[in-house]
FIGUVO-708145 format. One record per residue (C-alpha): residue in one letter; z, y, x. Coordinates in steps of 0.1 Angstrom, whole numbers, plus 5000, padded with zeros to 4 digits. Layout:
<pavexs>
AZYX;...
</pavexs>
This chain:
<pavexs>
M094371213816;T096371553807;V094971883791;A096172043819;T094171843845;E090971853822;A091972303821;A092572273858;V088872113863;S087272333834;A088472643853;W087572553888;L083872493875;A084272823857;D085073043891;R081572833906;R078973033889;P078073253914;E077672913940;M076072763915;I073573013914;D072673063951;L072972643963;L070572623928;G068372933947;R068072713979;L066772423962;V063972603944;N063072753977;A063372373993;D059472313991;S059271913975;G056471843959;T056671403956;Y053771363982;D055171604006;K057871344025;A058571634047;G059271854022;V061171603998;D063571534028;A063871874040;C065171974001;G067871624008;E069371774040;V070372084013;F072671783997;K073971644033;D075471934040;F076871994006;F078171654005;R080071694044;S081372004030;L083071794007;G084471554031;L082071264023;E079571134045;P076071104027;T074070734029;T070470804032;I068270534020;P065070524039;H061470544028;A057870534051;I056270704025;F058070914004;G061471114002;D064370894015;A067370873988;I070371003991;R073770883982;A077070993987;E080570853968;L083571003958;P086270663962;H088970573940;P091170293958;T093270243927;A090870223901;N091269943871;D087769933868;P086169963903;R082470023892;P081270393899;I080070633878;V076970753887;L075271063888;L071571083892;G068971303895;H065671383914;R064571633936;D060971623934;T058471843918;V055171803904;F053972173923;P051572193955;K052772263987;G053672623992;E054272713955;P057972823965;Q056373083988;R054373173962;R056473213935;P060273193951;F063673163930;R064073483910;V066673613883;E066373803854;G068773823830;S070373533821;R067373283832;G066573163868;Y063173133873;G061072893901;P058972533905;G061472283897;V064272523886;A065372313857;D062872033863;M065471913877;K067572063904;A069372263882;G070871993871;L070871873907;V073772153910;M075172043881;N075971683890;A077271813926;F079472043917;V081571823891;L081371583917;A083171863944;A085671923915;F086871603912;A086871583953;K089271903956;L091671873922;G091171443914;G091271343878;H088271113881;P089370763868;A086970573889;P084670603922;L081970893919;A078670803930;M075771113933;L072270963937;V069671173947;T065970993941;S062871143958;D059271083938;E060471063898;E057571283890;I054970943900;A057270683885;S059370673911;P057670413928;S060170423961;S063270473942;R062970193915;P064569933932;V066970173942;I067870333910;E067869953898;A070169813923;E072570163919;A072870053881;R073469683882;G076869793899;A077670093878;R080170083850;V077770443832;V074970643843;F074771013840;N070871173841;S071171513847;E067371613835;P067171903814;S068771953776;Q066972133757;A067672453736;P069972483726;H071872173740;R069871903730;I070071623751;T068271233752;S069070973729;G065870763739;R062870763754;K059070613753;G058070413782;G054870513804;V052570293819;F049870523841;M046770303846;E043470343868;M040170203854;A037270163879;V033670113868;T030969993887;G027170013880;K023970053895;A022270313911;A018670423904;H016670743896;S017370853867;G013470983863;A011570723882;F013270423878;Y015970493848;E015570053836;R016769963875;G020070143869;V023470033855;S025370363839;A029370343850;I029270623829;E028070523796;E030070223805;I033670433810;A032270603781;R032070333755;K035870203772;V037570553763;Q036470553725;A037970233723;L041170263741;H041570563720;R041470363689;L044670173702;T046970443695;D049270423662;L051170713653;P053270523632;A054870273656;G055370503680;I052670443703;T049770613720;V046970593744;N045370843761;V042070873789;G043671193809;T041171263835;I037571083844;K035371103877;G032270953883;G028170993891;Q026171063921;T023971353913;V022571473880;N019471243887;T020370963896;I021870653870;A026070683875;P027170383904;W030570413898;A033070553872;S036770633874;G039370743843;E043170713844;I044970593812;D048570713801;L049970443778;R053570533761;Y055370293740;V058470303720;T060069953728;A060369693756;G058669433728;Q055269663726;R054769673764;Q052669383767;P050869323738;A049269733745;I048669613779;D047169293769;A044969543748;I043669753773;R043469533797;R040369323772;I038869693765;V038469783805;E037569413818;E034969333789;C031869533798;S028769593769;V026269793791;P025169493809;G025869493842;A028769653847;S032069513857;A035369703855;T038969633869;L042169773858;T045369863877;I048670003875;K049670303893;G052770353880;E055570313853;F058670443831;L060670173812;P061870303773;L065570413774;E066670243744;E069770373723;T072870053728;P075870093704;E077070143743;S075070423752;R076370603712;A079570523721;L079370753757;F077671003738;T080171043712;V082971103741;Y080171303756;N079771553722;S083371553717;A084171733750;A081071983741;R083072073712;D085772143730;L084072363750;G082572553726;F079372383717;E077872203698;V075271913713;E072171693695;A071271393701;T067071363700;F064071093707;T061571203731;G057771073741;G058871173780;C059670973808;A062370983833;D064670763853;S067170683825;G064770373814;L065470213845;T069070243845;A069370163809;A066969853812;Q069969703833;G072469683806;C073870013817;P074970283792;T072970573800;L072770953794;C069971153797;S068971503797;I072571623800;G071971913820;P071272233823;V069272363800;G065572453805;D062172463792;H058172463803;G058772193828;H055872173851;T054372523844;P054972883862;E056772943828;E059572713839;Y063272863838;C066472753839;D069172943816;L072073053840;D074473053812;S074372663800;L075272603842;V078872563840;P079472443802;C077072173814;A079172113842;Q082372133824;A081271893799;L079971643819;A083571693837;L085271603808;T083971283794;I084271133832;M087871193824;R087971103794;L085470723802;P088570483799;R090570363825;D090569973822;Q087769743822;G087769633791;D086669983775;T084070033751;T081470213775;R080269893787;
</pavexs>
């Protein structure tokens, strides 16, 4: 790939800043909390219109409960390596219905604010304009696919099979979660398992017939302490009971209780022993007459660094330096869909989206000045991928 072609793509992206901000505003104001299928699908229509404006007909992967997945591909019929380069991102947010109406997209100085602005609608804007740059100017070394998913915030129950199938046929995956200031991308992520324990006891009047009751709350309280003792910080394993519910009335022995458990771990080999230990604690009750069950509600796989992903980072870091900024690769306990793609053996870079912070809160923001440089870095990285099937990134 010639320097002139790289310069042309970079220059085209540099001129798109106002359009990027306009699209970001429309996406942020499109209400798309994970459980609002209609809203998530309406947000998806914005992408479908964008893809059609490039002459690309999107594919919809429908789902009855959660939002549909959307995919668009820019072909390259003469590529030596026919596997697509995949740009990945999710459009759902953690916020309740009506949040964009309560605090719509706004710009203050160089920052954009609003629900989901950084996590991760800015990354989707970046992906869309990188796709547009190659659709208009060419220069991509292989087919380029953009996949927009719908339920990452709850561990992708509907999107996981779509993402895994995409990764199995992909050359590389770029997941455009937000990078952290100044430009920190993610080289590794913990895996996460979200579980629910349900405890059954027996109701009784707490004053007149205390001895007839079996307290589910007492049982779950004992379990919480045992579960938290499974945390092994040096090994990177944490167990947290994040919510507790239970009981009937203050003067009734609690007939039921439930709690949500969050497990985080570093390597795939740590998962099963931790699950087994949690299950033993949950299912073995110490209050006579109590019983309990454990249910896995959602799961992320760890993003583990590989020689191929390190090679991919080297290409990305070189592109960033040529554009005038430094990139640092860090490890985080947070989870993302990148773990799903890496687990399929596909080289994956995560958190290469525009810089942002305070996700999942009203203070969430995106550094609008990072939209263009991050898009340029991604585009140059794509252009610098080796062109033959014997490349070093696979």
